[in-house]
N, C-alpha and C positions, 0 to 999 in steps of 0.2 A: 081279639072274639070274642062277641059276650056265650057264656055259659049256658043262658038258657038258648041260644041256637043252634049250639052242641047239643045239645039233651033231642033238641026236636032232629037235625042231620039223622042223629046213630037209631034212635025210633027209626026213620024214614027207609034209611038205610038199609035198618033190619029186616024190615019188612019188604027192599027190596030183593034181597038177596034170597028170604024166603023162596020168593015167588017162583026166582028161577031155580029152586029147590035144593040149595044148600041150608045145610046145619050145621051150623057154627057148636064149638067145644060147648065146654062147660063152662065156662069162666069167664066166655064170655057175656053171660046173663047174671054175673057178680054187682051186689049195688058194692059200691064204696068201702059199706063195715062188712063184708059180706068177705070182699076178698084183704081188708085187715087182718079179718080173723083167719084166713089161707093163707096168710103172706108167706109161715116159713113153711109149706109141702109145695105151695108153691114159687116157690125161689128162682128154681128154675124158670120161670113162664115171667116171671116179670126184666129177671137179668135179661132175658132176649127179647125183652120189649114187643113180647106179643099181647097184641088184643090191639081194641078201639084209638082211632088216629083218626083228627080231624083238625087240615090243615088249609090255610087261605094266606099263606108264606111271607105271613108278616104283610101284605099289602094293605086287607081292612076291606077285600072286595070279596070275599066268596064265590059269590057267583058267577064272577068273570073270570076271576085267577083261581083253584083252589083245587082238591080231591079230598077224597072220601077214602077211607085203607081200614081193614081188617089184617093183624099178622096172625093168620095160624101157627107156624112153626119155624122157628129160623135157630140153625145150629150156632156153632161156637168157633169163631176164630180162630182158636189153637188146633182147632180140628184142623183148619182151613191149612193156619200157616206150615200144618204137618207133613200136608195133603193125603187126611185119611179121617173116616172119622163124619158124625154131620157136619157135612160139606154144603147145606142147600137150606133154600126159604121156601115157605110159599104164603102170596098173601088174597086177599079179595079187594077192588077196589069199585068204588064209582066214577066215574066221569058224567060230569050232568051235563046234558045242549051249551054247547057252545063255551064250555069254560075250561080257560086251559090251563094246562100245568105244564109248569112252562121250559126253558130249551135249558135241557142239564145231562149230562153226563156221569159217566160213574169211575174211579178207579180202577175199583176191584173185580165188582159184580157186573156176573155176566146174565142177564134175563130174556126169560119167553114171558111176554105181554099176548096176556090170548083175551078175545072178548068171549066174556062165557056165556051176553044175551043183551038182548036190548036195540039198542040204533048201530048202528056204523062207528068204529071208533079210528080218527084216521089221526094219522103217526106221521109228524113233518120230519127229515132225516139230515143230515147235514156230518160232511165228515168234520177231523181230527189235521193239524198242522203236526210236525215232526215231535213237540215236546208233547203233542196231547192237548192244545188248546182248539177253540173254536171254530173253523175254518169255515165260514163262509164261498171258499169257491172252490171246496173242497165236496167230492160225493166217495161212494164204498160201497161195501157190499154188506149184504145181512140177507138169513136165509127165511121165509117166508111157506113154514111148515115143510121142512126140508127140502124145498125148493130153492137154487140160489138166486139173489133176485140185485143186479147192482141201482146204483141210486145216485143222481143227479145231484146236488145242492137246490137241499131246500124243496126236493121233493116230496109229494103226500101219501103213503098209502091210508089204503078204505080196511078196513075191516070187517066183514061180516063174522055175525055170529057163530062161530067156532074157528073160525079163521086168527093167525098169532104169524109174530115175527119175535127172532131171535135180538138183540139185542148186546152187541158186545163192547165190555171198554172201550170210550174213546168213539164212537158212538152216540154224536149227539140227536137230543132228539123232546121231541115235544107231544104232544095229544089232547085230546078233545073229545068226546061225543057231540057226532053227528044227526041236529034232524031226530035229536029225542037223547036220554041217560042211555049208558051203557055200561055193563057190569065186566067187570076184565080179572081175570088171573093173572097173575105173577109167581111164574117158576125162578127162581133164577139162588145164582150163592152166595154164600150164607148177609146177610142186607145188615149194613150199621148206617146205620142213619145221621147218627151224629157228624161221622166224617168221610164217608166216601157219596156224596151226593155234591156232586160240582155244579154249577148255577152260569149261565151264560152273563147272565143278572144279578148286581149286587143284592141276593132276596135272601129272605131264609127259609130254612127247612117247617122250622114251627109258629103258628100261630100262638101269640099273645093274648093270653082268657083271660077277661074281667067276669069278675065273678058276682052274674047278679044272681043267681039261684045256688042252690046245692044241685054237684055233679048227681045224674043217677047213673052212667058209669065211668069208671076211669078212662080215661086218655094212658097211651102207654108215656106221654111227657109230662105227667101226674104223678109215678111210680117212685119219681127219689124225693118229694117234699112232703106226699099224704100217703106211703108207705111206710110201715117199718124196714128201717138196716139191718141187713142181714146180723 
């Protein structure tokens, strides 16, 4: 993805987030220089990979397959491992009209996917085989706002604003906006985007960035290369 397009998408996404009444934390507004100046005191933000994230899954067709994200908070895997402490994460996402977030599951992460506003959010569901692999002939069970719901393979949930679904490890899912863009909330177990996204098809989690202009804000995938090491 071109950096110029990423800059545009961050501005558009931030505007949509504001229109729905959400105020982002101060580090959301930092320029790259401000992030470098604050890197030491913001070490927890950097290590947790909180912040802006725009991906086309390496496919180069963002409007067709992609996702916009901002990670608000993220816990510690060591706390999750010992069973106590900060074991949770929270994100805001934007799924554009007919923009696919492709079929995937998680090994560790359970998540609530919440329609926070906008159009209808469609979530397509499949189950797993006994080894946790995608199974086109298996359904399963999810919880929609606390109500148990069985699904057949390929069933599509349609979540209106305010509605949600709880997905457990092994629940294979894809999603997109129907008839418009959707602001999505995600409340989950500690999030590890480096290792805990398992895609059905061989695609990448992060975009390759073409630096045609300077970044207005850093992406979480920029931290390792553009911020000073601890």
